[in-house]
LUMSEVO-620994 format. One line per 8 residues: number of its first residue (from 1); for each residue x, y, z of C-alpha. Coordinates in steps of 0.02 Angstrom, whole numbers, plus 32768, in hexadecimal, padded with zeros to 4 digits. Layout:
NUM = X,Y,Z ~ ...
//
This chain:
1 = 638D,1F77,802E ~ 639A,1F2A,7F83 ~ 6314,1F6A,7F0C ~ 62BD,1EDA,7EB2 ~ 6295,1EFB,7DFB ~ 621C,1E98,7D91 ~ 6228,1E8F,7CD6 ~ 61B7,1E4E,7C4C
9 = 6207,1E18,7BA7 ~ 61AD,1E56,7B0B ~ 61D0,1DDC,7A7E ~ 6188,1E4F,79F9 ~ 61ED,1EE7,7A2C ~ 6282,1E85,7A6C ~ 6286,1EF2,7B09 ~ 6277,1ED6,7BC2
17 = 61EE,1F3B,7C15 ~ 6204,1F6D,7CCF ~ 6169,1F35,7D2E ~ 611A,1F8F,7DC3 ~ 60FE,1F3A,7E6C ~ 606D,1EC1,7E82 ~ 5FC3,1EF1,7EC9 ~ 5FB7,1EE6,7F84
25 = 5F11,1EBF,7FD9 ~ 5EAC,1F63,7FEB ~ 5EAF,1FA5,80A0 ~ 5DF0,1FAE,80A1 ~ 5DD9,1EF5,8076 ~ 5D41,1EB2,80D8 ~ 5D63,1E51,817C ~ 5D55,1D94,818F
33 = 5CBA,1D3A,81C0 ~ 5CC7,1CEA,826C ~ 5C74,1C44,824B ~ 5C18,1BD5,81C8 ~ 5B96,1C0B,814C ~ 5AEE,1BBC,811B ~ 5A83,1BB2,8083 ~ 5A68,1B4A,7FE6
41 = 5B1E,1B63,7FB1 ~ 5B53,1AF0,8041 ~ 5B40,1A3D,8001 ~ 5B95,1996,8003 ~ 5BB1,1932,7F63 ~ 5B6E,1888,7F9D ~ 5AC8,18D9,7FC8 ~ 5AB7,1911,7F10
49 = 5B13,1884,7EB4 ~ 5A74,1821,7E8A ~ 5A03,18B7,7E7C ~ 59C5,190A,7DDB ~ 5999,19AD,7E30 ~ 5A3A,1A02,7DEF ~ 5A1C,19C9,7D3D ~ 59A9,1A19,7CBC
57 = 597E,19B0,7C25 ~ 5942,1A11,7B8C ~ 5899,19E8,7B46 ~ 5881,19C5,7A8A ~ 582F,1A74,7A7A ~ 58C4,1AC6,7ACE ~ 593C,1A68,7A5E ~ 58DE,1AA5,79C6
65 = 58E2,1B55,7A09 ~ 599E,1B4C,7A18 ~ 59AC,1B09,7966 ~ 5941,1B94,7921 ~ 59A2,1C1A,797C ~ 5A48,1BD1,7941 ~ 5A0C,1BCA,788C ~ 59D0,1C80,7893
73 = 5A73,1CBE,78E1 ~ 5AE0,1C5E,7865 ~ 5A7E,1CAE,77D4 ~ 5A94,1D60,7817 ~ 5B46,1D62,785C ~ 5BF0,1D3D,7813 ~ 5C45,1D5B,78B7 ~ 5C09,1CFD,7953
81 = 5C4A,1D82,79C8 ~ 5BC7,1DFC,797F ~ 5B34,1D8F,79B7 ~ 5ADB,1DDE,7A4C ~ 5A4F,1D9E,7ABD ~ 59CE,1DFB,7A54 ~ 5A0C,1DA1,79B8 ~ 59F5,1CF4,7A06
89 = 593C,1CEF,7A33 ~ 5905,1C61,7AA8 ~ 584E,1C8B,7ACC ~ 5833,1C02,7B4B ~ 58E1,1BC4,7B76 ~ 5920,1C6F,7BA7 ~ 58B4,1C6C,7C44 ~ 58FA,1BC2,7C73
97 = 59AC,1BFF,7C5A ~ 5984,1C95,7CC9 ~ 5948,1C20,7D52 ~ 59E1,1BB2,7D3D ~ 5A50,1C4A,7D4E ~ 5A00,1C75,7DF3 ~ 5A26,1BC7,7E32 ~ 5ADB,1BDE,7DFA
105 = 5AEE,1C89,7E4D ~ 5A83,1C73,7EEA ~ 5A63,1BBA,7EFC ~ 5AD2,1B1F,7EF6 ~ 5B49,1B7A,7E82 ~ 5B3D,1B05,7DEF ~ 5ACB,1AB3,7D70 ~ 5ADB,1A32,7CE6
113 = 5A7C,1A57,7C47 ~ 5A5F,19B8,7BE4 ~ 5A2B,198D,7B34 ~ 5A65,1A17,7AC0 ~ 5A3E,19DF,7A0D ~ 5AEC,19D7,79C5 ~ 5ADC,193C,795B ~ 5AC4,1988,78AB
121 = 5B1C,1A2F,78C3 ~ 5BBF,1A6D,787C ~ 5C47,1AA4,78F7 ~ 5C1F,1B58,78D2 ~ 5B67,1B3D,78F5 ~ 5B8E,1AE8,7999 ~ 5BFA,1B7C,79CA ~ 5B6A,1BF4,799A
129 = 5AEE,1B91,7A07 ~ 5B64,1B8F,7A9E ~ 5B8E,1C45,7A89 ~ 5AD7,1C70,7A7B ~ 5AAC,1C16,7B1D ~ 5B3C,1C75,7B6E ~ 5AF3,1D1D,7B3A ~ 5A5B,1CF6,7BA5
137 = 5ACB,1CE1,7C3D ~ 5B52,1D69,7C30 ~ 5BDB,1DB9,7BCB ~ 5C63,1D46,7B89 ~ 5D0E,1D69,7BCA ~ 5DB9,1D46,7B7C ~ 5E0F,1CA9,7BB7 ~ 5EBE,1CD4,7B81
145 = 5F2C,1D63,7B42 ~ 5EF8,1D39,7A8F ~ 5E48,1D72,7AB2 ~ 5DF5,1CC9,7AA1 ~ 5D42,1CD4,7ADC ~ 5D22,1C1E,7AB6 ~ 5D99,1B9F,7B02 ~ 5DC3,1AF7,7AB8
153 = 5DE1,1A74,7B41 ~ 5E44,19ED,7AE9 ~ 5EEC,1994,7B02 ~ 5F6C,19E9,7A8F ~ 5FFD,1994,7AE5 ~ 6025,1A30,7B49 ~ 6092,1A2B,7BE5 ~ 6083,1A73,7C94
161 = 613F,1A91,7C8C ~ 6115,1B32,7C2B ~ 60E6,1BA8,7CB7 ~ 606C,1C07,7C43 ~ 601B,1B6A,7BFC ~ 5F62,1B45,7C23 ~ 5F30,1A9E,7C6D ~ 5E96,1A8B,7BFF
169 = 5F07,1A6D,7B69 ~ 5F49,19CB,7BBB ~ 5F00,1924,7BEE ~ 5F48,1936,7C9B ~ 5EE8,1939,7D3F ~ 5EAF,19EA,7D67 ~ 5EA6,1A03,7E22 ~ 5E1D,1A5D,7E7B
177 = 5E19,1B14,7E4E ~ 5DA7,1BA3,7E13 ~ 5DB7,1C08,7D76 ~ 5DD1,1CC4,7D69 ~ 5D21,1CF2,7D3C ~ 5C74,1CED,7D8C ~ 5C2A,1C57,7D2C ~ 5C82,1BD3,7CC5
185 = 5C25,1B66,7C48 ~ 5C62,1AC3,7BFE ~ 5C07,1A76,7B68 ~ 5C2F,19BF,7B41 ~ 5C48,1991,7A8B ~ 5CA2,18EA,7AA1 ~ 5CD4,1880,7B34 ~ 5D82,1833,7B54
193 = 5DA4,177C,7B3C ~ 5DBC,176C,7BF7 ~ 5DBE,17EC,7C85 ~ 5DA3,18A8,7C7D ~ 5D18,18AA,7D00 ~ 5CE5,1952,7D4A ~ 5CE2,1966,7E03 ~ 5C9E,19FE,7E5D
201 = 5C96,1A2F,7F14 ~ 5C42,1ABD,7F75 ~ 5CC8,1B32,7FB2 ~ 5C47,1B70,802E ~ 5C3F,1AC4,807C ~ 5D00,1AC0,8080 ~ 5CFD,1B69,80D9 ~ 5C83,1B24,815D
209 = 5CE8,1A85,8173 ~ 5D85,1AED,8193 ~ 5D2A,1B54,8215 ~ 5CF2,1AB2,826B ~ 5D9E,1A5E,8266 ~ 5E1F,1AE7,8266 ~ 5DD8,1B97,827F ~ 5E86,1BDB,8286
217 = 5EA7,1BA1,81D4 ~ 5E01,1BE3,8199 ~ 5E2D,1C8F,81DB ~ 5ED9,1C84,8183 ~ 5E84,1C78,80D9 ~ 5E29,1D1C,80F8 ~ 5ED2,1D78,80F7 ~ 5F38,1DB4,8062
225 = 5F81,1D2D,7FF0 ~ 5FEF,1D54,7F5B ~ 5FB9,1D12,7EB0 ~ 6023,1D04,7E0E ~ 5FDC,1D51,7D70 ~ 6034,1CC8,7D08 ~ 6078,1D48,7C8A ~ 5FC9,1D8B,7C66
233 = 5FF9,1E39,7CA5 ~ 5F92,1ED0,7C77 ~ 5FF1,1F72,7C54 ~ 601F,1FD1,7CF2 ~ 600E,1F36,7D5E ~ 608D,1EC5,7DB5 ~ 60A0,1E09,7DA0 ~ 6041,1DE0,7E3F
241 = 5FB0,1E1E,7EA5 ~ 5F63,1DF6,7F52 ~ 5EB8,1DA8,7F6F ~ 5E7D,1D40,8003 ~ 5E2E,1C95,7FE3 ~ 5D96,1CBE,804D ~ 5D42,1D66,802E ~ 5CA0,1D9A,8083
249 = 5C50,1E38,8036 ~ 5BA0,1E7D,8044 ~ 5B56,1DDE,8086 ~ 5BA5,1D65,800B ~ 5C3F,1CF6,8014 ~ 5CB1,1CF7,7F7D ~ 5D35,1C6E,7F7F ~ 5DCB,1C72,7F0A
257 = 5E3E,1BDA,7F0D ~ 5EBE,1BBD,7E85 ~ 5F52,1B68,7ED7 ~ 5FC3,1B6E,7E3E ~ 5FB9,1C2E,7E34 ~ 5FD3,1C3B,7EEF ~ 606F,1BCB,7EF1 ~ 60BA,1C1D,7E56
265 = 60B0,1CC9,7EA6 ~ 6140,1C96,7F16 ~ 61B6,1CA2,7E7E ~ 61AA,1D5F,7E90 ~ 6221,1D99,7F1B ~ 61B3,1E2C,7F4B ~ 610F,1DCB,7F55 ~ 60C7,1DA7,8002
273 = 6115,1D08,8048 ~ 609C,1C7D,8078 ~ 609F,1C56,8131 ~ 60A3,1BA2,8172 ~ 5FF2,1BC0,81AE ~ 5FB7,1BF5,8101 ~ 600B,1B5F,80AF ~ 5FB6,1AEC,812D
281 = 5F0F,1B3E,810D ~ 5F20,1B2C,8050 ~ 5F51,1A74,8066 ~ 5EB8,1A56,80D1 ~ 5E46,1AAD,8052 ~ 5E88,1A38,7FCB ~ 5E78,199F,8035 ~ 5DC4,19CD,805D
289 = 5D9C,19E5,7FA6 ~ 5DDB,1936,7F85 ~ 5D71,18EB,8010 ~ 5CF1,1874,7FC2 ~ 5C75,18A7,8046 ~ 5C76,195A,8002 ~ 5C8D,195A,7F41 ~ 5C17,1928,7EB5
297 = 5C52,18CD,7E1B ~ 5BFE,18D2,7D71 ~ 5C1E,1884,7CC7 ~ 5BF5,18F3,7C34 ~ 5B8E,18BE,7B9E ~ 5B9A,190F,7AF3 ~ 5B1F,19A0,7AF8 ~ 5B39,19C5,7BB0
305 = 5B61,1A74,7BF1 ~ 5BA5,1A83,7CA0 ~ 5B95,1B33,7CED ~ 5BF2,1B5F,7D8E ~ 5BFB,1BF7,7DFF ~ 5CB4,1C0E,7E1E ~ 5C99,1C6F,7EBF ~ 5C4E,1BD6,7F15
313 = 5C81,1B3D,7EB1 ~ 5D2B,1AEA,7E95 ~ 5D40,1A73,7E07 ~ 5DB6,19E7,7DDA ~ 5DD2,1975,7D45 ~ 5E1D,18C5,7D4D ~ 5EA9,1898,7CD4 ~ 5E6D,183E,7C39
321 = 5E9E,17C7,7BAE ~ 5E6A,1803,7B03 ~ 5E41,17AD,7A60 ~ 5EC9,179D,79DB ~ 5E4E,17DF,7952 ~ 5E55,189D,7955 ~ 5D9B,18A7,792A ~ 5D6F,1848,79C8
329 = 5DDE,18A5,7A44 ~ 5D8E,18F2,7AE3 ~ 5D52,199D,7AB5 ~ 5CFB,1A22,7B1F ~ 5CD6,1AD8,7AFD ~ 5CE8,1B59,7B87 ~ 5C98,1BFF,7BA9 ~ 5CC7,1C7B,7C30
337 = 5C31,1CE8,7C59 ~ 5C12,1D84,7CBF ~ 5B58,1D9B,7CE7 ~ 5B18,1E4D,7CFC ~ 5ABE,1E15,7D9C ~ 5B57,1DBF,7DE6 ~ 5B7E,1DCD,7EA2 ~ 5BDA,1E63,7EE1
345 = 5C95,1E4B,7EF8 ~ 5D14,1EAD,7F61 ~ 5D92,1F1A,7F06 ~ 5E1F,1E9D,7F21 ~ 5DD4,1E2E,7E98 ~ 5E08,1EB5,7E1B ~ 5EB7,1E70,7E30 ~ 5E85,1DDD,7DC4
353 = 5DDC,1E13,7D7B ~ 5E1B,1EC0,7D46 ~ 5D74,1F04,7D82 ~ 5CEE,1ED8,7E00 ~ 5C61,1F1A,7D93 ~ 5BE0,1E8C,7D7C ~ 5BCD,1E62,7CC5 ~ 5C79,1EAD,7C9A
361 = 5CF8,1E4F,7D00 ~ 5D66,1DB7,7CFD ~ 5DCA,1D61,7C78 ~ 5E6A,1D9E,7C2C ~ 5E68,1E54,7BF8 ~ 5EF7,1EA3,7B97 ~ 5EDE,1F51,7B43 ~ 5ED1,1F44,7A89
369 = 5EAB,1E88,7A8D ~ 5E36,1E53,7A02 ~ 5DAD,1DE4,7A47 ~ 5D86,1D4D,79D8 ~ 5D23,1CAB,79D9 ~ 5DA0,1C2D,798F ~ 5D5C,1B91,793D ~ 5DFD,1B30,7952
377 = 5E63,1B0C,79F0 ~ 5EF8,1B78,79BC
//
């Protein structure tokens, strides 16, 4: 039998490093459910489209509280990454954020916070305010190998042809997926000239629809599925790992769907091959996400913060046309957050999250990586 070898090229050292095999699904991974689930996380978009119950609009007092906390933190800290929850006091709003987090983790899986007072703030002050809110939800996680704890979602003319490129740096349509962290937050600074709408769907509802229509395909997504690490490979790890799409553990369903990473795993000769049944199941999941009777579409306003629980929500962004003026281009800021009270996850999630410890998991982790809060996109 031919031995397959994997190498990673180090540009700095001008050497090729031999990589170990990928991470197979642990033998003790929990078994599949045998039917649909119930609860507040199961919802349909049209039932919520004209409702305000998933939106929280800040009061004038809460806006003032945020401005005071931002001013105090800006006066005390030169480095945003050093600001902790205790440094960003929100005497009344903190309780509301705590309640919203419970809705994210144990309810519908998402909220929209509206009305952040950004109008007269500098970019650094906006970043401090957003970071401060994040400290009341969880620990910020790096979003790339450069240690960026704050992501800039803006079209830089990047291309999907680069296998390591990130879609959020383009104006292209981003298909339904979840991010590699417990909670993702998106703050809107500026809207596009046209397009760029956010669409979300309950992956719990998709799970139930698959059980109703094709239980054989639902079962297929409880089995091992290879994922590509997209060149974000921790030392001692291989270029792929295995993780089912559907994972039931200690009473909770955790769903992980990122089709790009799944498809790209097949470039590795030793990665688990996708069966025809798995491909059909993945196609059905994507078709269901795109079903207008299931998903919810929202248009962001400047000062909005969308917060999603990646284990039960998939999100999509339509392509958009931007303004010619650089100062008017669509601009969002992103946080990846790991709450200390997050749901328990099976060990297989460590293949992507590097750990399953709540409050200290998810994102991109490379030893020796300096974690920073960049105030520019690059």
